C-alpha positions as CSV (number, residue, x, y, z in Angstrom):
1,M,-144.4,-92.7,24.6
2,Y,-143.7,-96.4,24.7
3,R,-143.7,-99.0,27.6
4,Q,-142.2,-102.5,27.3
5,G,-142.9,-104.5,30.7
6,D,-141.7,-102.5,33.5
7,V,-139.8,-100.1,31.4
8,L,-141.0,-96.7,30.2
9,I,-139.5,-94.6,27.3
10,V,-140.6,-91.2,27.0
11,S,-139.5,-88.7,23.9
12,V,-137.3,-86.0,25.0
13,A,-136.9,-82.6,23.0
14,E,-133.2,-82.3,21.9
15,H,-133.2,-78.7,23.5
16,A,-134.1,-80.2,26.9
17,V,-131.4,-82.5,27.1
18,P,-128.5,-81.4,29.5
19,P,-125.3,-80.4,27.8
20,H,-123.2,-82.9,29.9
21,V,-125.2,-85.9,28.7
22,T,-124.6,-85.1,24.9
23,D,-120.7,-85.4,25.7
24,A,-120.8,-88.0,28.2
25,P,-119.6,-91.9,27.0
26,G,-122.2,-94.1,26.8
27,E,-122.6,-97.2,28.3
28,P,-121.2,-100.6,26.9
29,R,-123.3,-103.0,24.9
30,D,-123.8,-106.2,25.8
31,A,-122.4,-109.4,24.5
32,K,-125.1,-109.3,21.6
33,G,-124.6,-105.6,20.9
34,R,-127.6,-104.1,22.6
35,M,-127.8,-101.5,24.8
36,V,-129.6,-103.0,27.8
37,L,-132.2,-101.0,29.5
38,A,-133.1,-103.6,32.2
39,L,-132.0,-107.0,32.9
40,G,-134.0,-109.5,34.3
41,E,-132.8,-110.9,37.7
42,V,-134.7,-114.2,37.5
43,T,-135.0,-115.1,33.5
44,G,-131.9,-113.2,32.6
45,H,-134.0,-111.9,29.6
46,A,-133.3,-108.0,28.8
47,H,-135.3,-104.9,27.8
48,A,-132.8,-103.9,25.2
49,V,-132.5,-101.3,22.1
50,T,-130.8,-102.5,19.0
51,G,-129.5,-99.8,16.3
52,P,-126.9,-97.3,16.4
53,G,-126.9,-94.8,19.3
54,R,-125.8,-94.2,23.0
55,L,-127.3,-95.0,26.5
56,V,-126.1,-92.6,29.0
57,R,-126.7,-93.5,33.0
58,E,-126.9,-90.9,35.2
59,P,-125.3,-91.5,38.9
60,G,-127.2,-93.0,41.4
61,P,-129.5,-96.1,41.7
62,F,-132.6,-94.1,40.4
63,G,-130.7,-91.9,38.4
64,P,-132.4,-91.6,34.8
65,M,-131.0,-93.1,31.7
66,L,-131.4,-91.1,28.5
67,L,-131.0,-92.8,25.1
68,H,-130.0,-91.3,22.0
69,L,-130.7,-93.0,18.6
70,P,-129.6,-90.8,15.5
71,E,-130.9,-93.1,13.3
72,G,-133.9,-94.7,15.1
73,G,-134.0,-98.1,16.9
74,R,-136.0,-101.2,18.4
75,V,-136.9,-101.9,21.8
76,V,-136.4,-105.7,22.0
77,H,-137.1,-108.3,24.7
78,E,-137.4,-112.2,24.6
79,E,-141.0,-112.1,26.2
80,H,-142.7,-109.1,24.3
81,A,-143.1,-107.6,20.6
82,A,-140.6,-105.2,19.5
83,I,-141.2,-101.6,19.4
84,P,-140.0,-99.3,16.7
85,L,-138.3,-95.8,18.0
86,P,-138.1,-93.0,15.6
87,K,-134.6,-91.1,15.9
88,G,-134.2,-88.8,18.8
89,W,-133.7,-88.5,22.3
90,Y,-135.4,-90.4,25.2
91,R,-135.9,-90.7,28.9
92,V,-136.1,-94.3,30.2
93,V,-137.8,-94.8,33.4
94,R,-137.9,-97.8,35.4
95,Q,-141.1,-99.0,37.1
96,R,-140.6,-98.5,40.9
97,E,-142.6,-100.0,43.8
98,Y,-143.0,-98.5,47.2
99,L,-142.7,-100.7,50.2
100,P,-143.3,-99.1,53.6
101,G,-140.0,-97.4,54.4
102,A,-138.3,-97.9,51.1
103,V,-138.6,-98.0,47.3
104,R,-137.2,-100.3,44.9
105,I,-136.7,-100.7,41.1
106,V,-139.1,-103.6,39.8
107,A,-137.4,-106.5,38.3
108,D,-138.5,-109.4,36.3
């Protein structure tokens, strides 16, 4: 399990990855070639992953993201130390905040 700011990255066994995810197209990379896990609304900084792989977003505002790193990668952010990730599958969870009557995703 890895955490960088408001992003939690949890290892997932390959047999537990839903079949539709393994064949789904990945999200496009940003202009720097990174897979963006979370974009800061105020600063414009991003929690992102570098290296070969795919980021698949499930539908819905709170839908999970699944990250596949066939050779490993690194989680980077302008204000945090980089975190190396071994090869494998990961679930990416954004921290949520409860407000009476609502839930929202935490953003920088």
